[in-house]
C-alpha positions as CSV (number, residue, x, y, z in Angstrom):
1,M,101.7,102.3,87.1
2,V,101.7,103.9,90.5
3,K,104.5,106.4,91.1
4,F,105.7,107.1,94.6
5,K,108.5,109.6,93.7
6,R,106.4,112.8,93.9
7,G,105.3,112.4,97.5
8,T,106.9,115.1,99.7
9,K,108.3,114.6,103.2
10,E,105.4,116.7,104.5
11,D,102.9,114.4,102.6
12,F,104.4,111.3,104.3
13,E,104.3,112.9,107.7
14,V,100.6,113.8,107.4
15,I,99.8,110.4,106.0
16,E,101.6,108.8,109.0
17,R,99.4,110.8,111.4
18,I,96.3,109.8,109.4
19,V,97.2,106.1,109.6
20,R,97.9,106.4,113.4
21,R,94.4,108.0,113.8
22,L,92.8,105.2,111.8
23,S,94.6,102.7,114.0
24,S,93.2,104.3,117.1
25,F,89.6,103.4,116.3
26,P,88.4,100.4,118.3
27,G,87.6,97.3,116.2
28,I,89.5,98.5,113.1
29,E,92.5,96.4,112.2
30,V,95.0,98.3,110.1
31,N,97.9,97.2,108.0
32,E,99.7,100.5,108.4
33,V,102.1,100.2,105.4
34,S,99.3,99.2,103.1
35,V,97.1,102.1,104.1
36,Q,100.0,104.5,103.8
37,R,100.6,103.3,100.3
38,D,96.9,103.5,99.4
39,I,96.6,107.1,100.5
40,M,99.9,108.2,98.8
41,A,99.0,106.3,95.6
42,T,95.6,108.1,95.5
43,H,97.2,111.4,96.2
44,I,99.9,111.3,93.5
45,S,98.2,109.2,90.8
46,G,95.2,111.2,89.7
47,C,93.2,112.4,92.7
48,P,95.2,114.9,94.7
49,L,94.1,115.1,98.3
50,D,94.0,117.9,100.8
51,L,95.8,115.7,103.4
52,E,95.5,118.3,106.2
53,K,91.8,118.5,105.6
54,L,91.5,114.7,105.7
55,E,93.5,114.7,108.9
56,G,91.1,117.3,110.5
57,F,87.8,115.7,109.5
58,D,85.3,114.6,112.0
59,N,85.2,110.8,112.5
60,F,82.4,110.2,110.1
61,E,84.0,112.0,107.2
62,F,87.5,110.7,108.1
63,L,86.3,107.1,107.9
64,H,84.3,107.7,104.8
65,D,87.3,109.0,102.9
66,V,89.9,106.6,104.2
67,G,87.6,103.6,103.9
68,G,86.6,104.7,100.4
69,I,90.2,105.0,99.3
70,I,91.0,101.5,100.7
71,D,87.9,100.0,99.1
72,H,88.0,101.7,95.7
73,L,91.7,102.0,94.8
74,D,93.0,100.2,91.8
75,R,96.4,99.3,93.2
76,K,97.9,98.8,89.8
77,T,97.2,102.3,88.6
78,G,96.6,104.3,91.7
79,K,93.3,105.5,90.3
80,L,90.0,105.4,92.2
81,K,87.3,103.2,90.7
82,D,83.5,103.1,90.9
83,C,83.2,106.9,90.7
84,F,84.3,107.2,94.3
85,L,85.6,110.8,95.1
86,P,86.9,111.5,98.5
87,R,85.5,114.6,100.2
88,C,89.0,115.8,100.8
89,S,90.0,115.7,97.1
90,K,91.5,119.0,95.9
91,K,89.5,121.0,93.4
92,E,91.2,121.1,90.1
């Protein structure tokens, strides 16, 4: 089960900026709440993300990671499927 209790205020603020950036790309329609949840679920349910690193990526790497999270997230567990690993994942 996905848990949203551990996300910090700072995490939410960075994720909001990430979603705004994603929304700024021409031709990309974004359900902002859904993308926020996807990124937070990934971050707190098994694949901690360096959110500041993701926010600062160039467009190619940014779209790779955010798109990959959206495409590969198991929304019941918060885990990423299909061996996808975001480039901004924190080293454990």
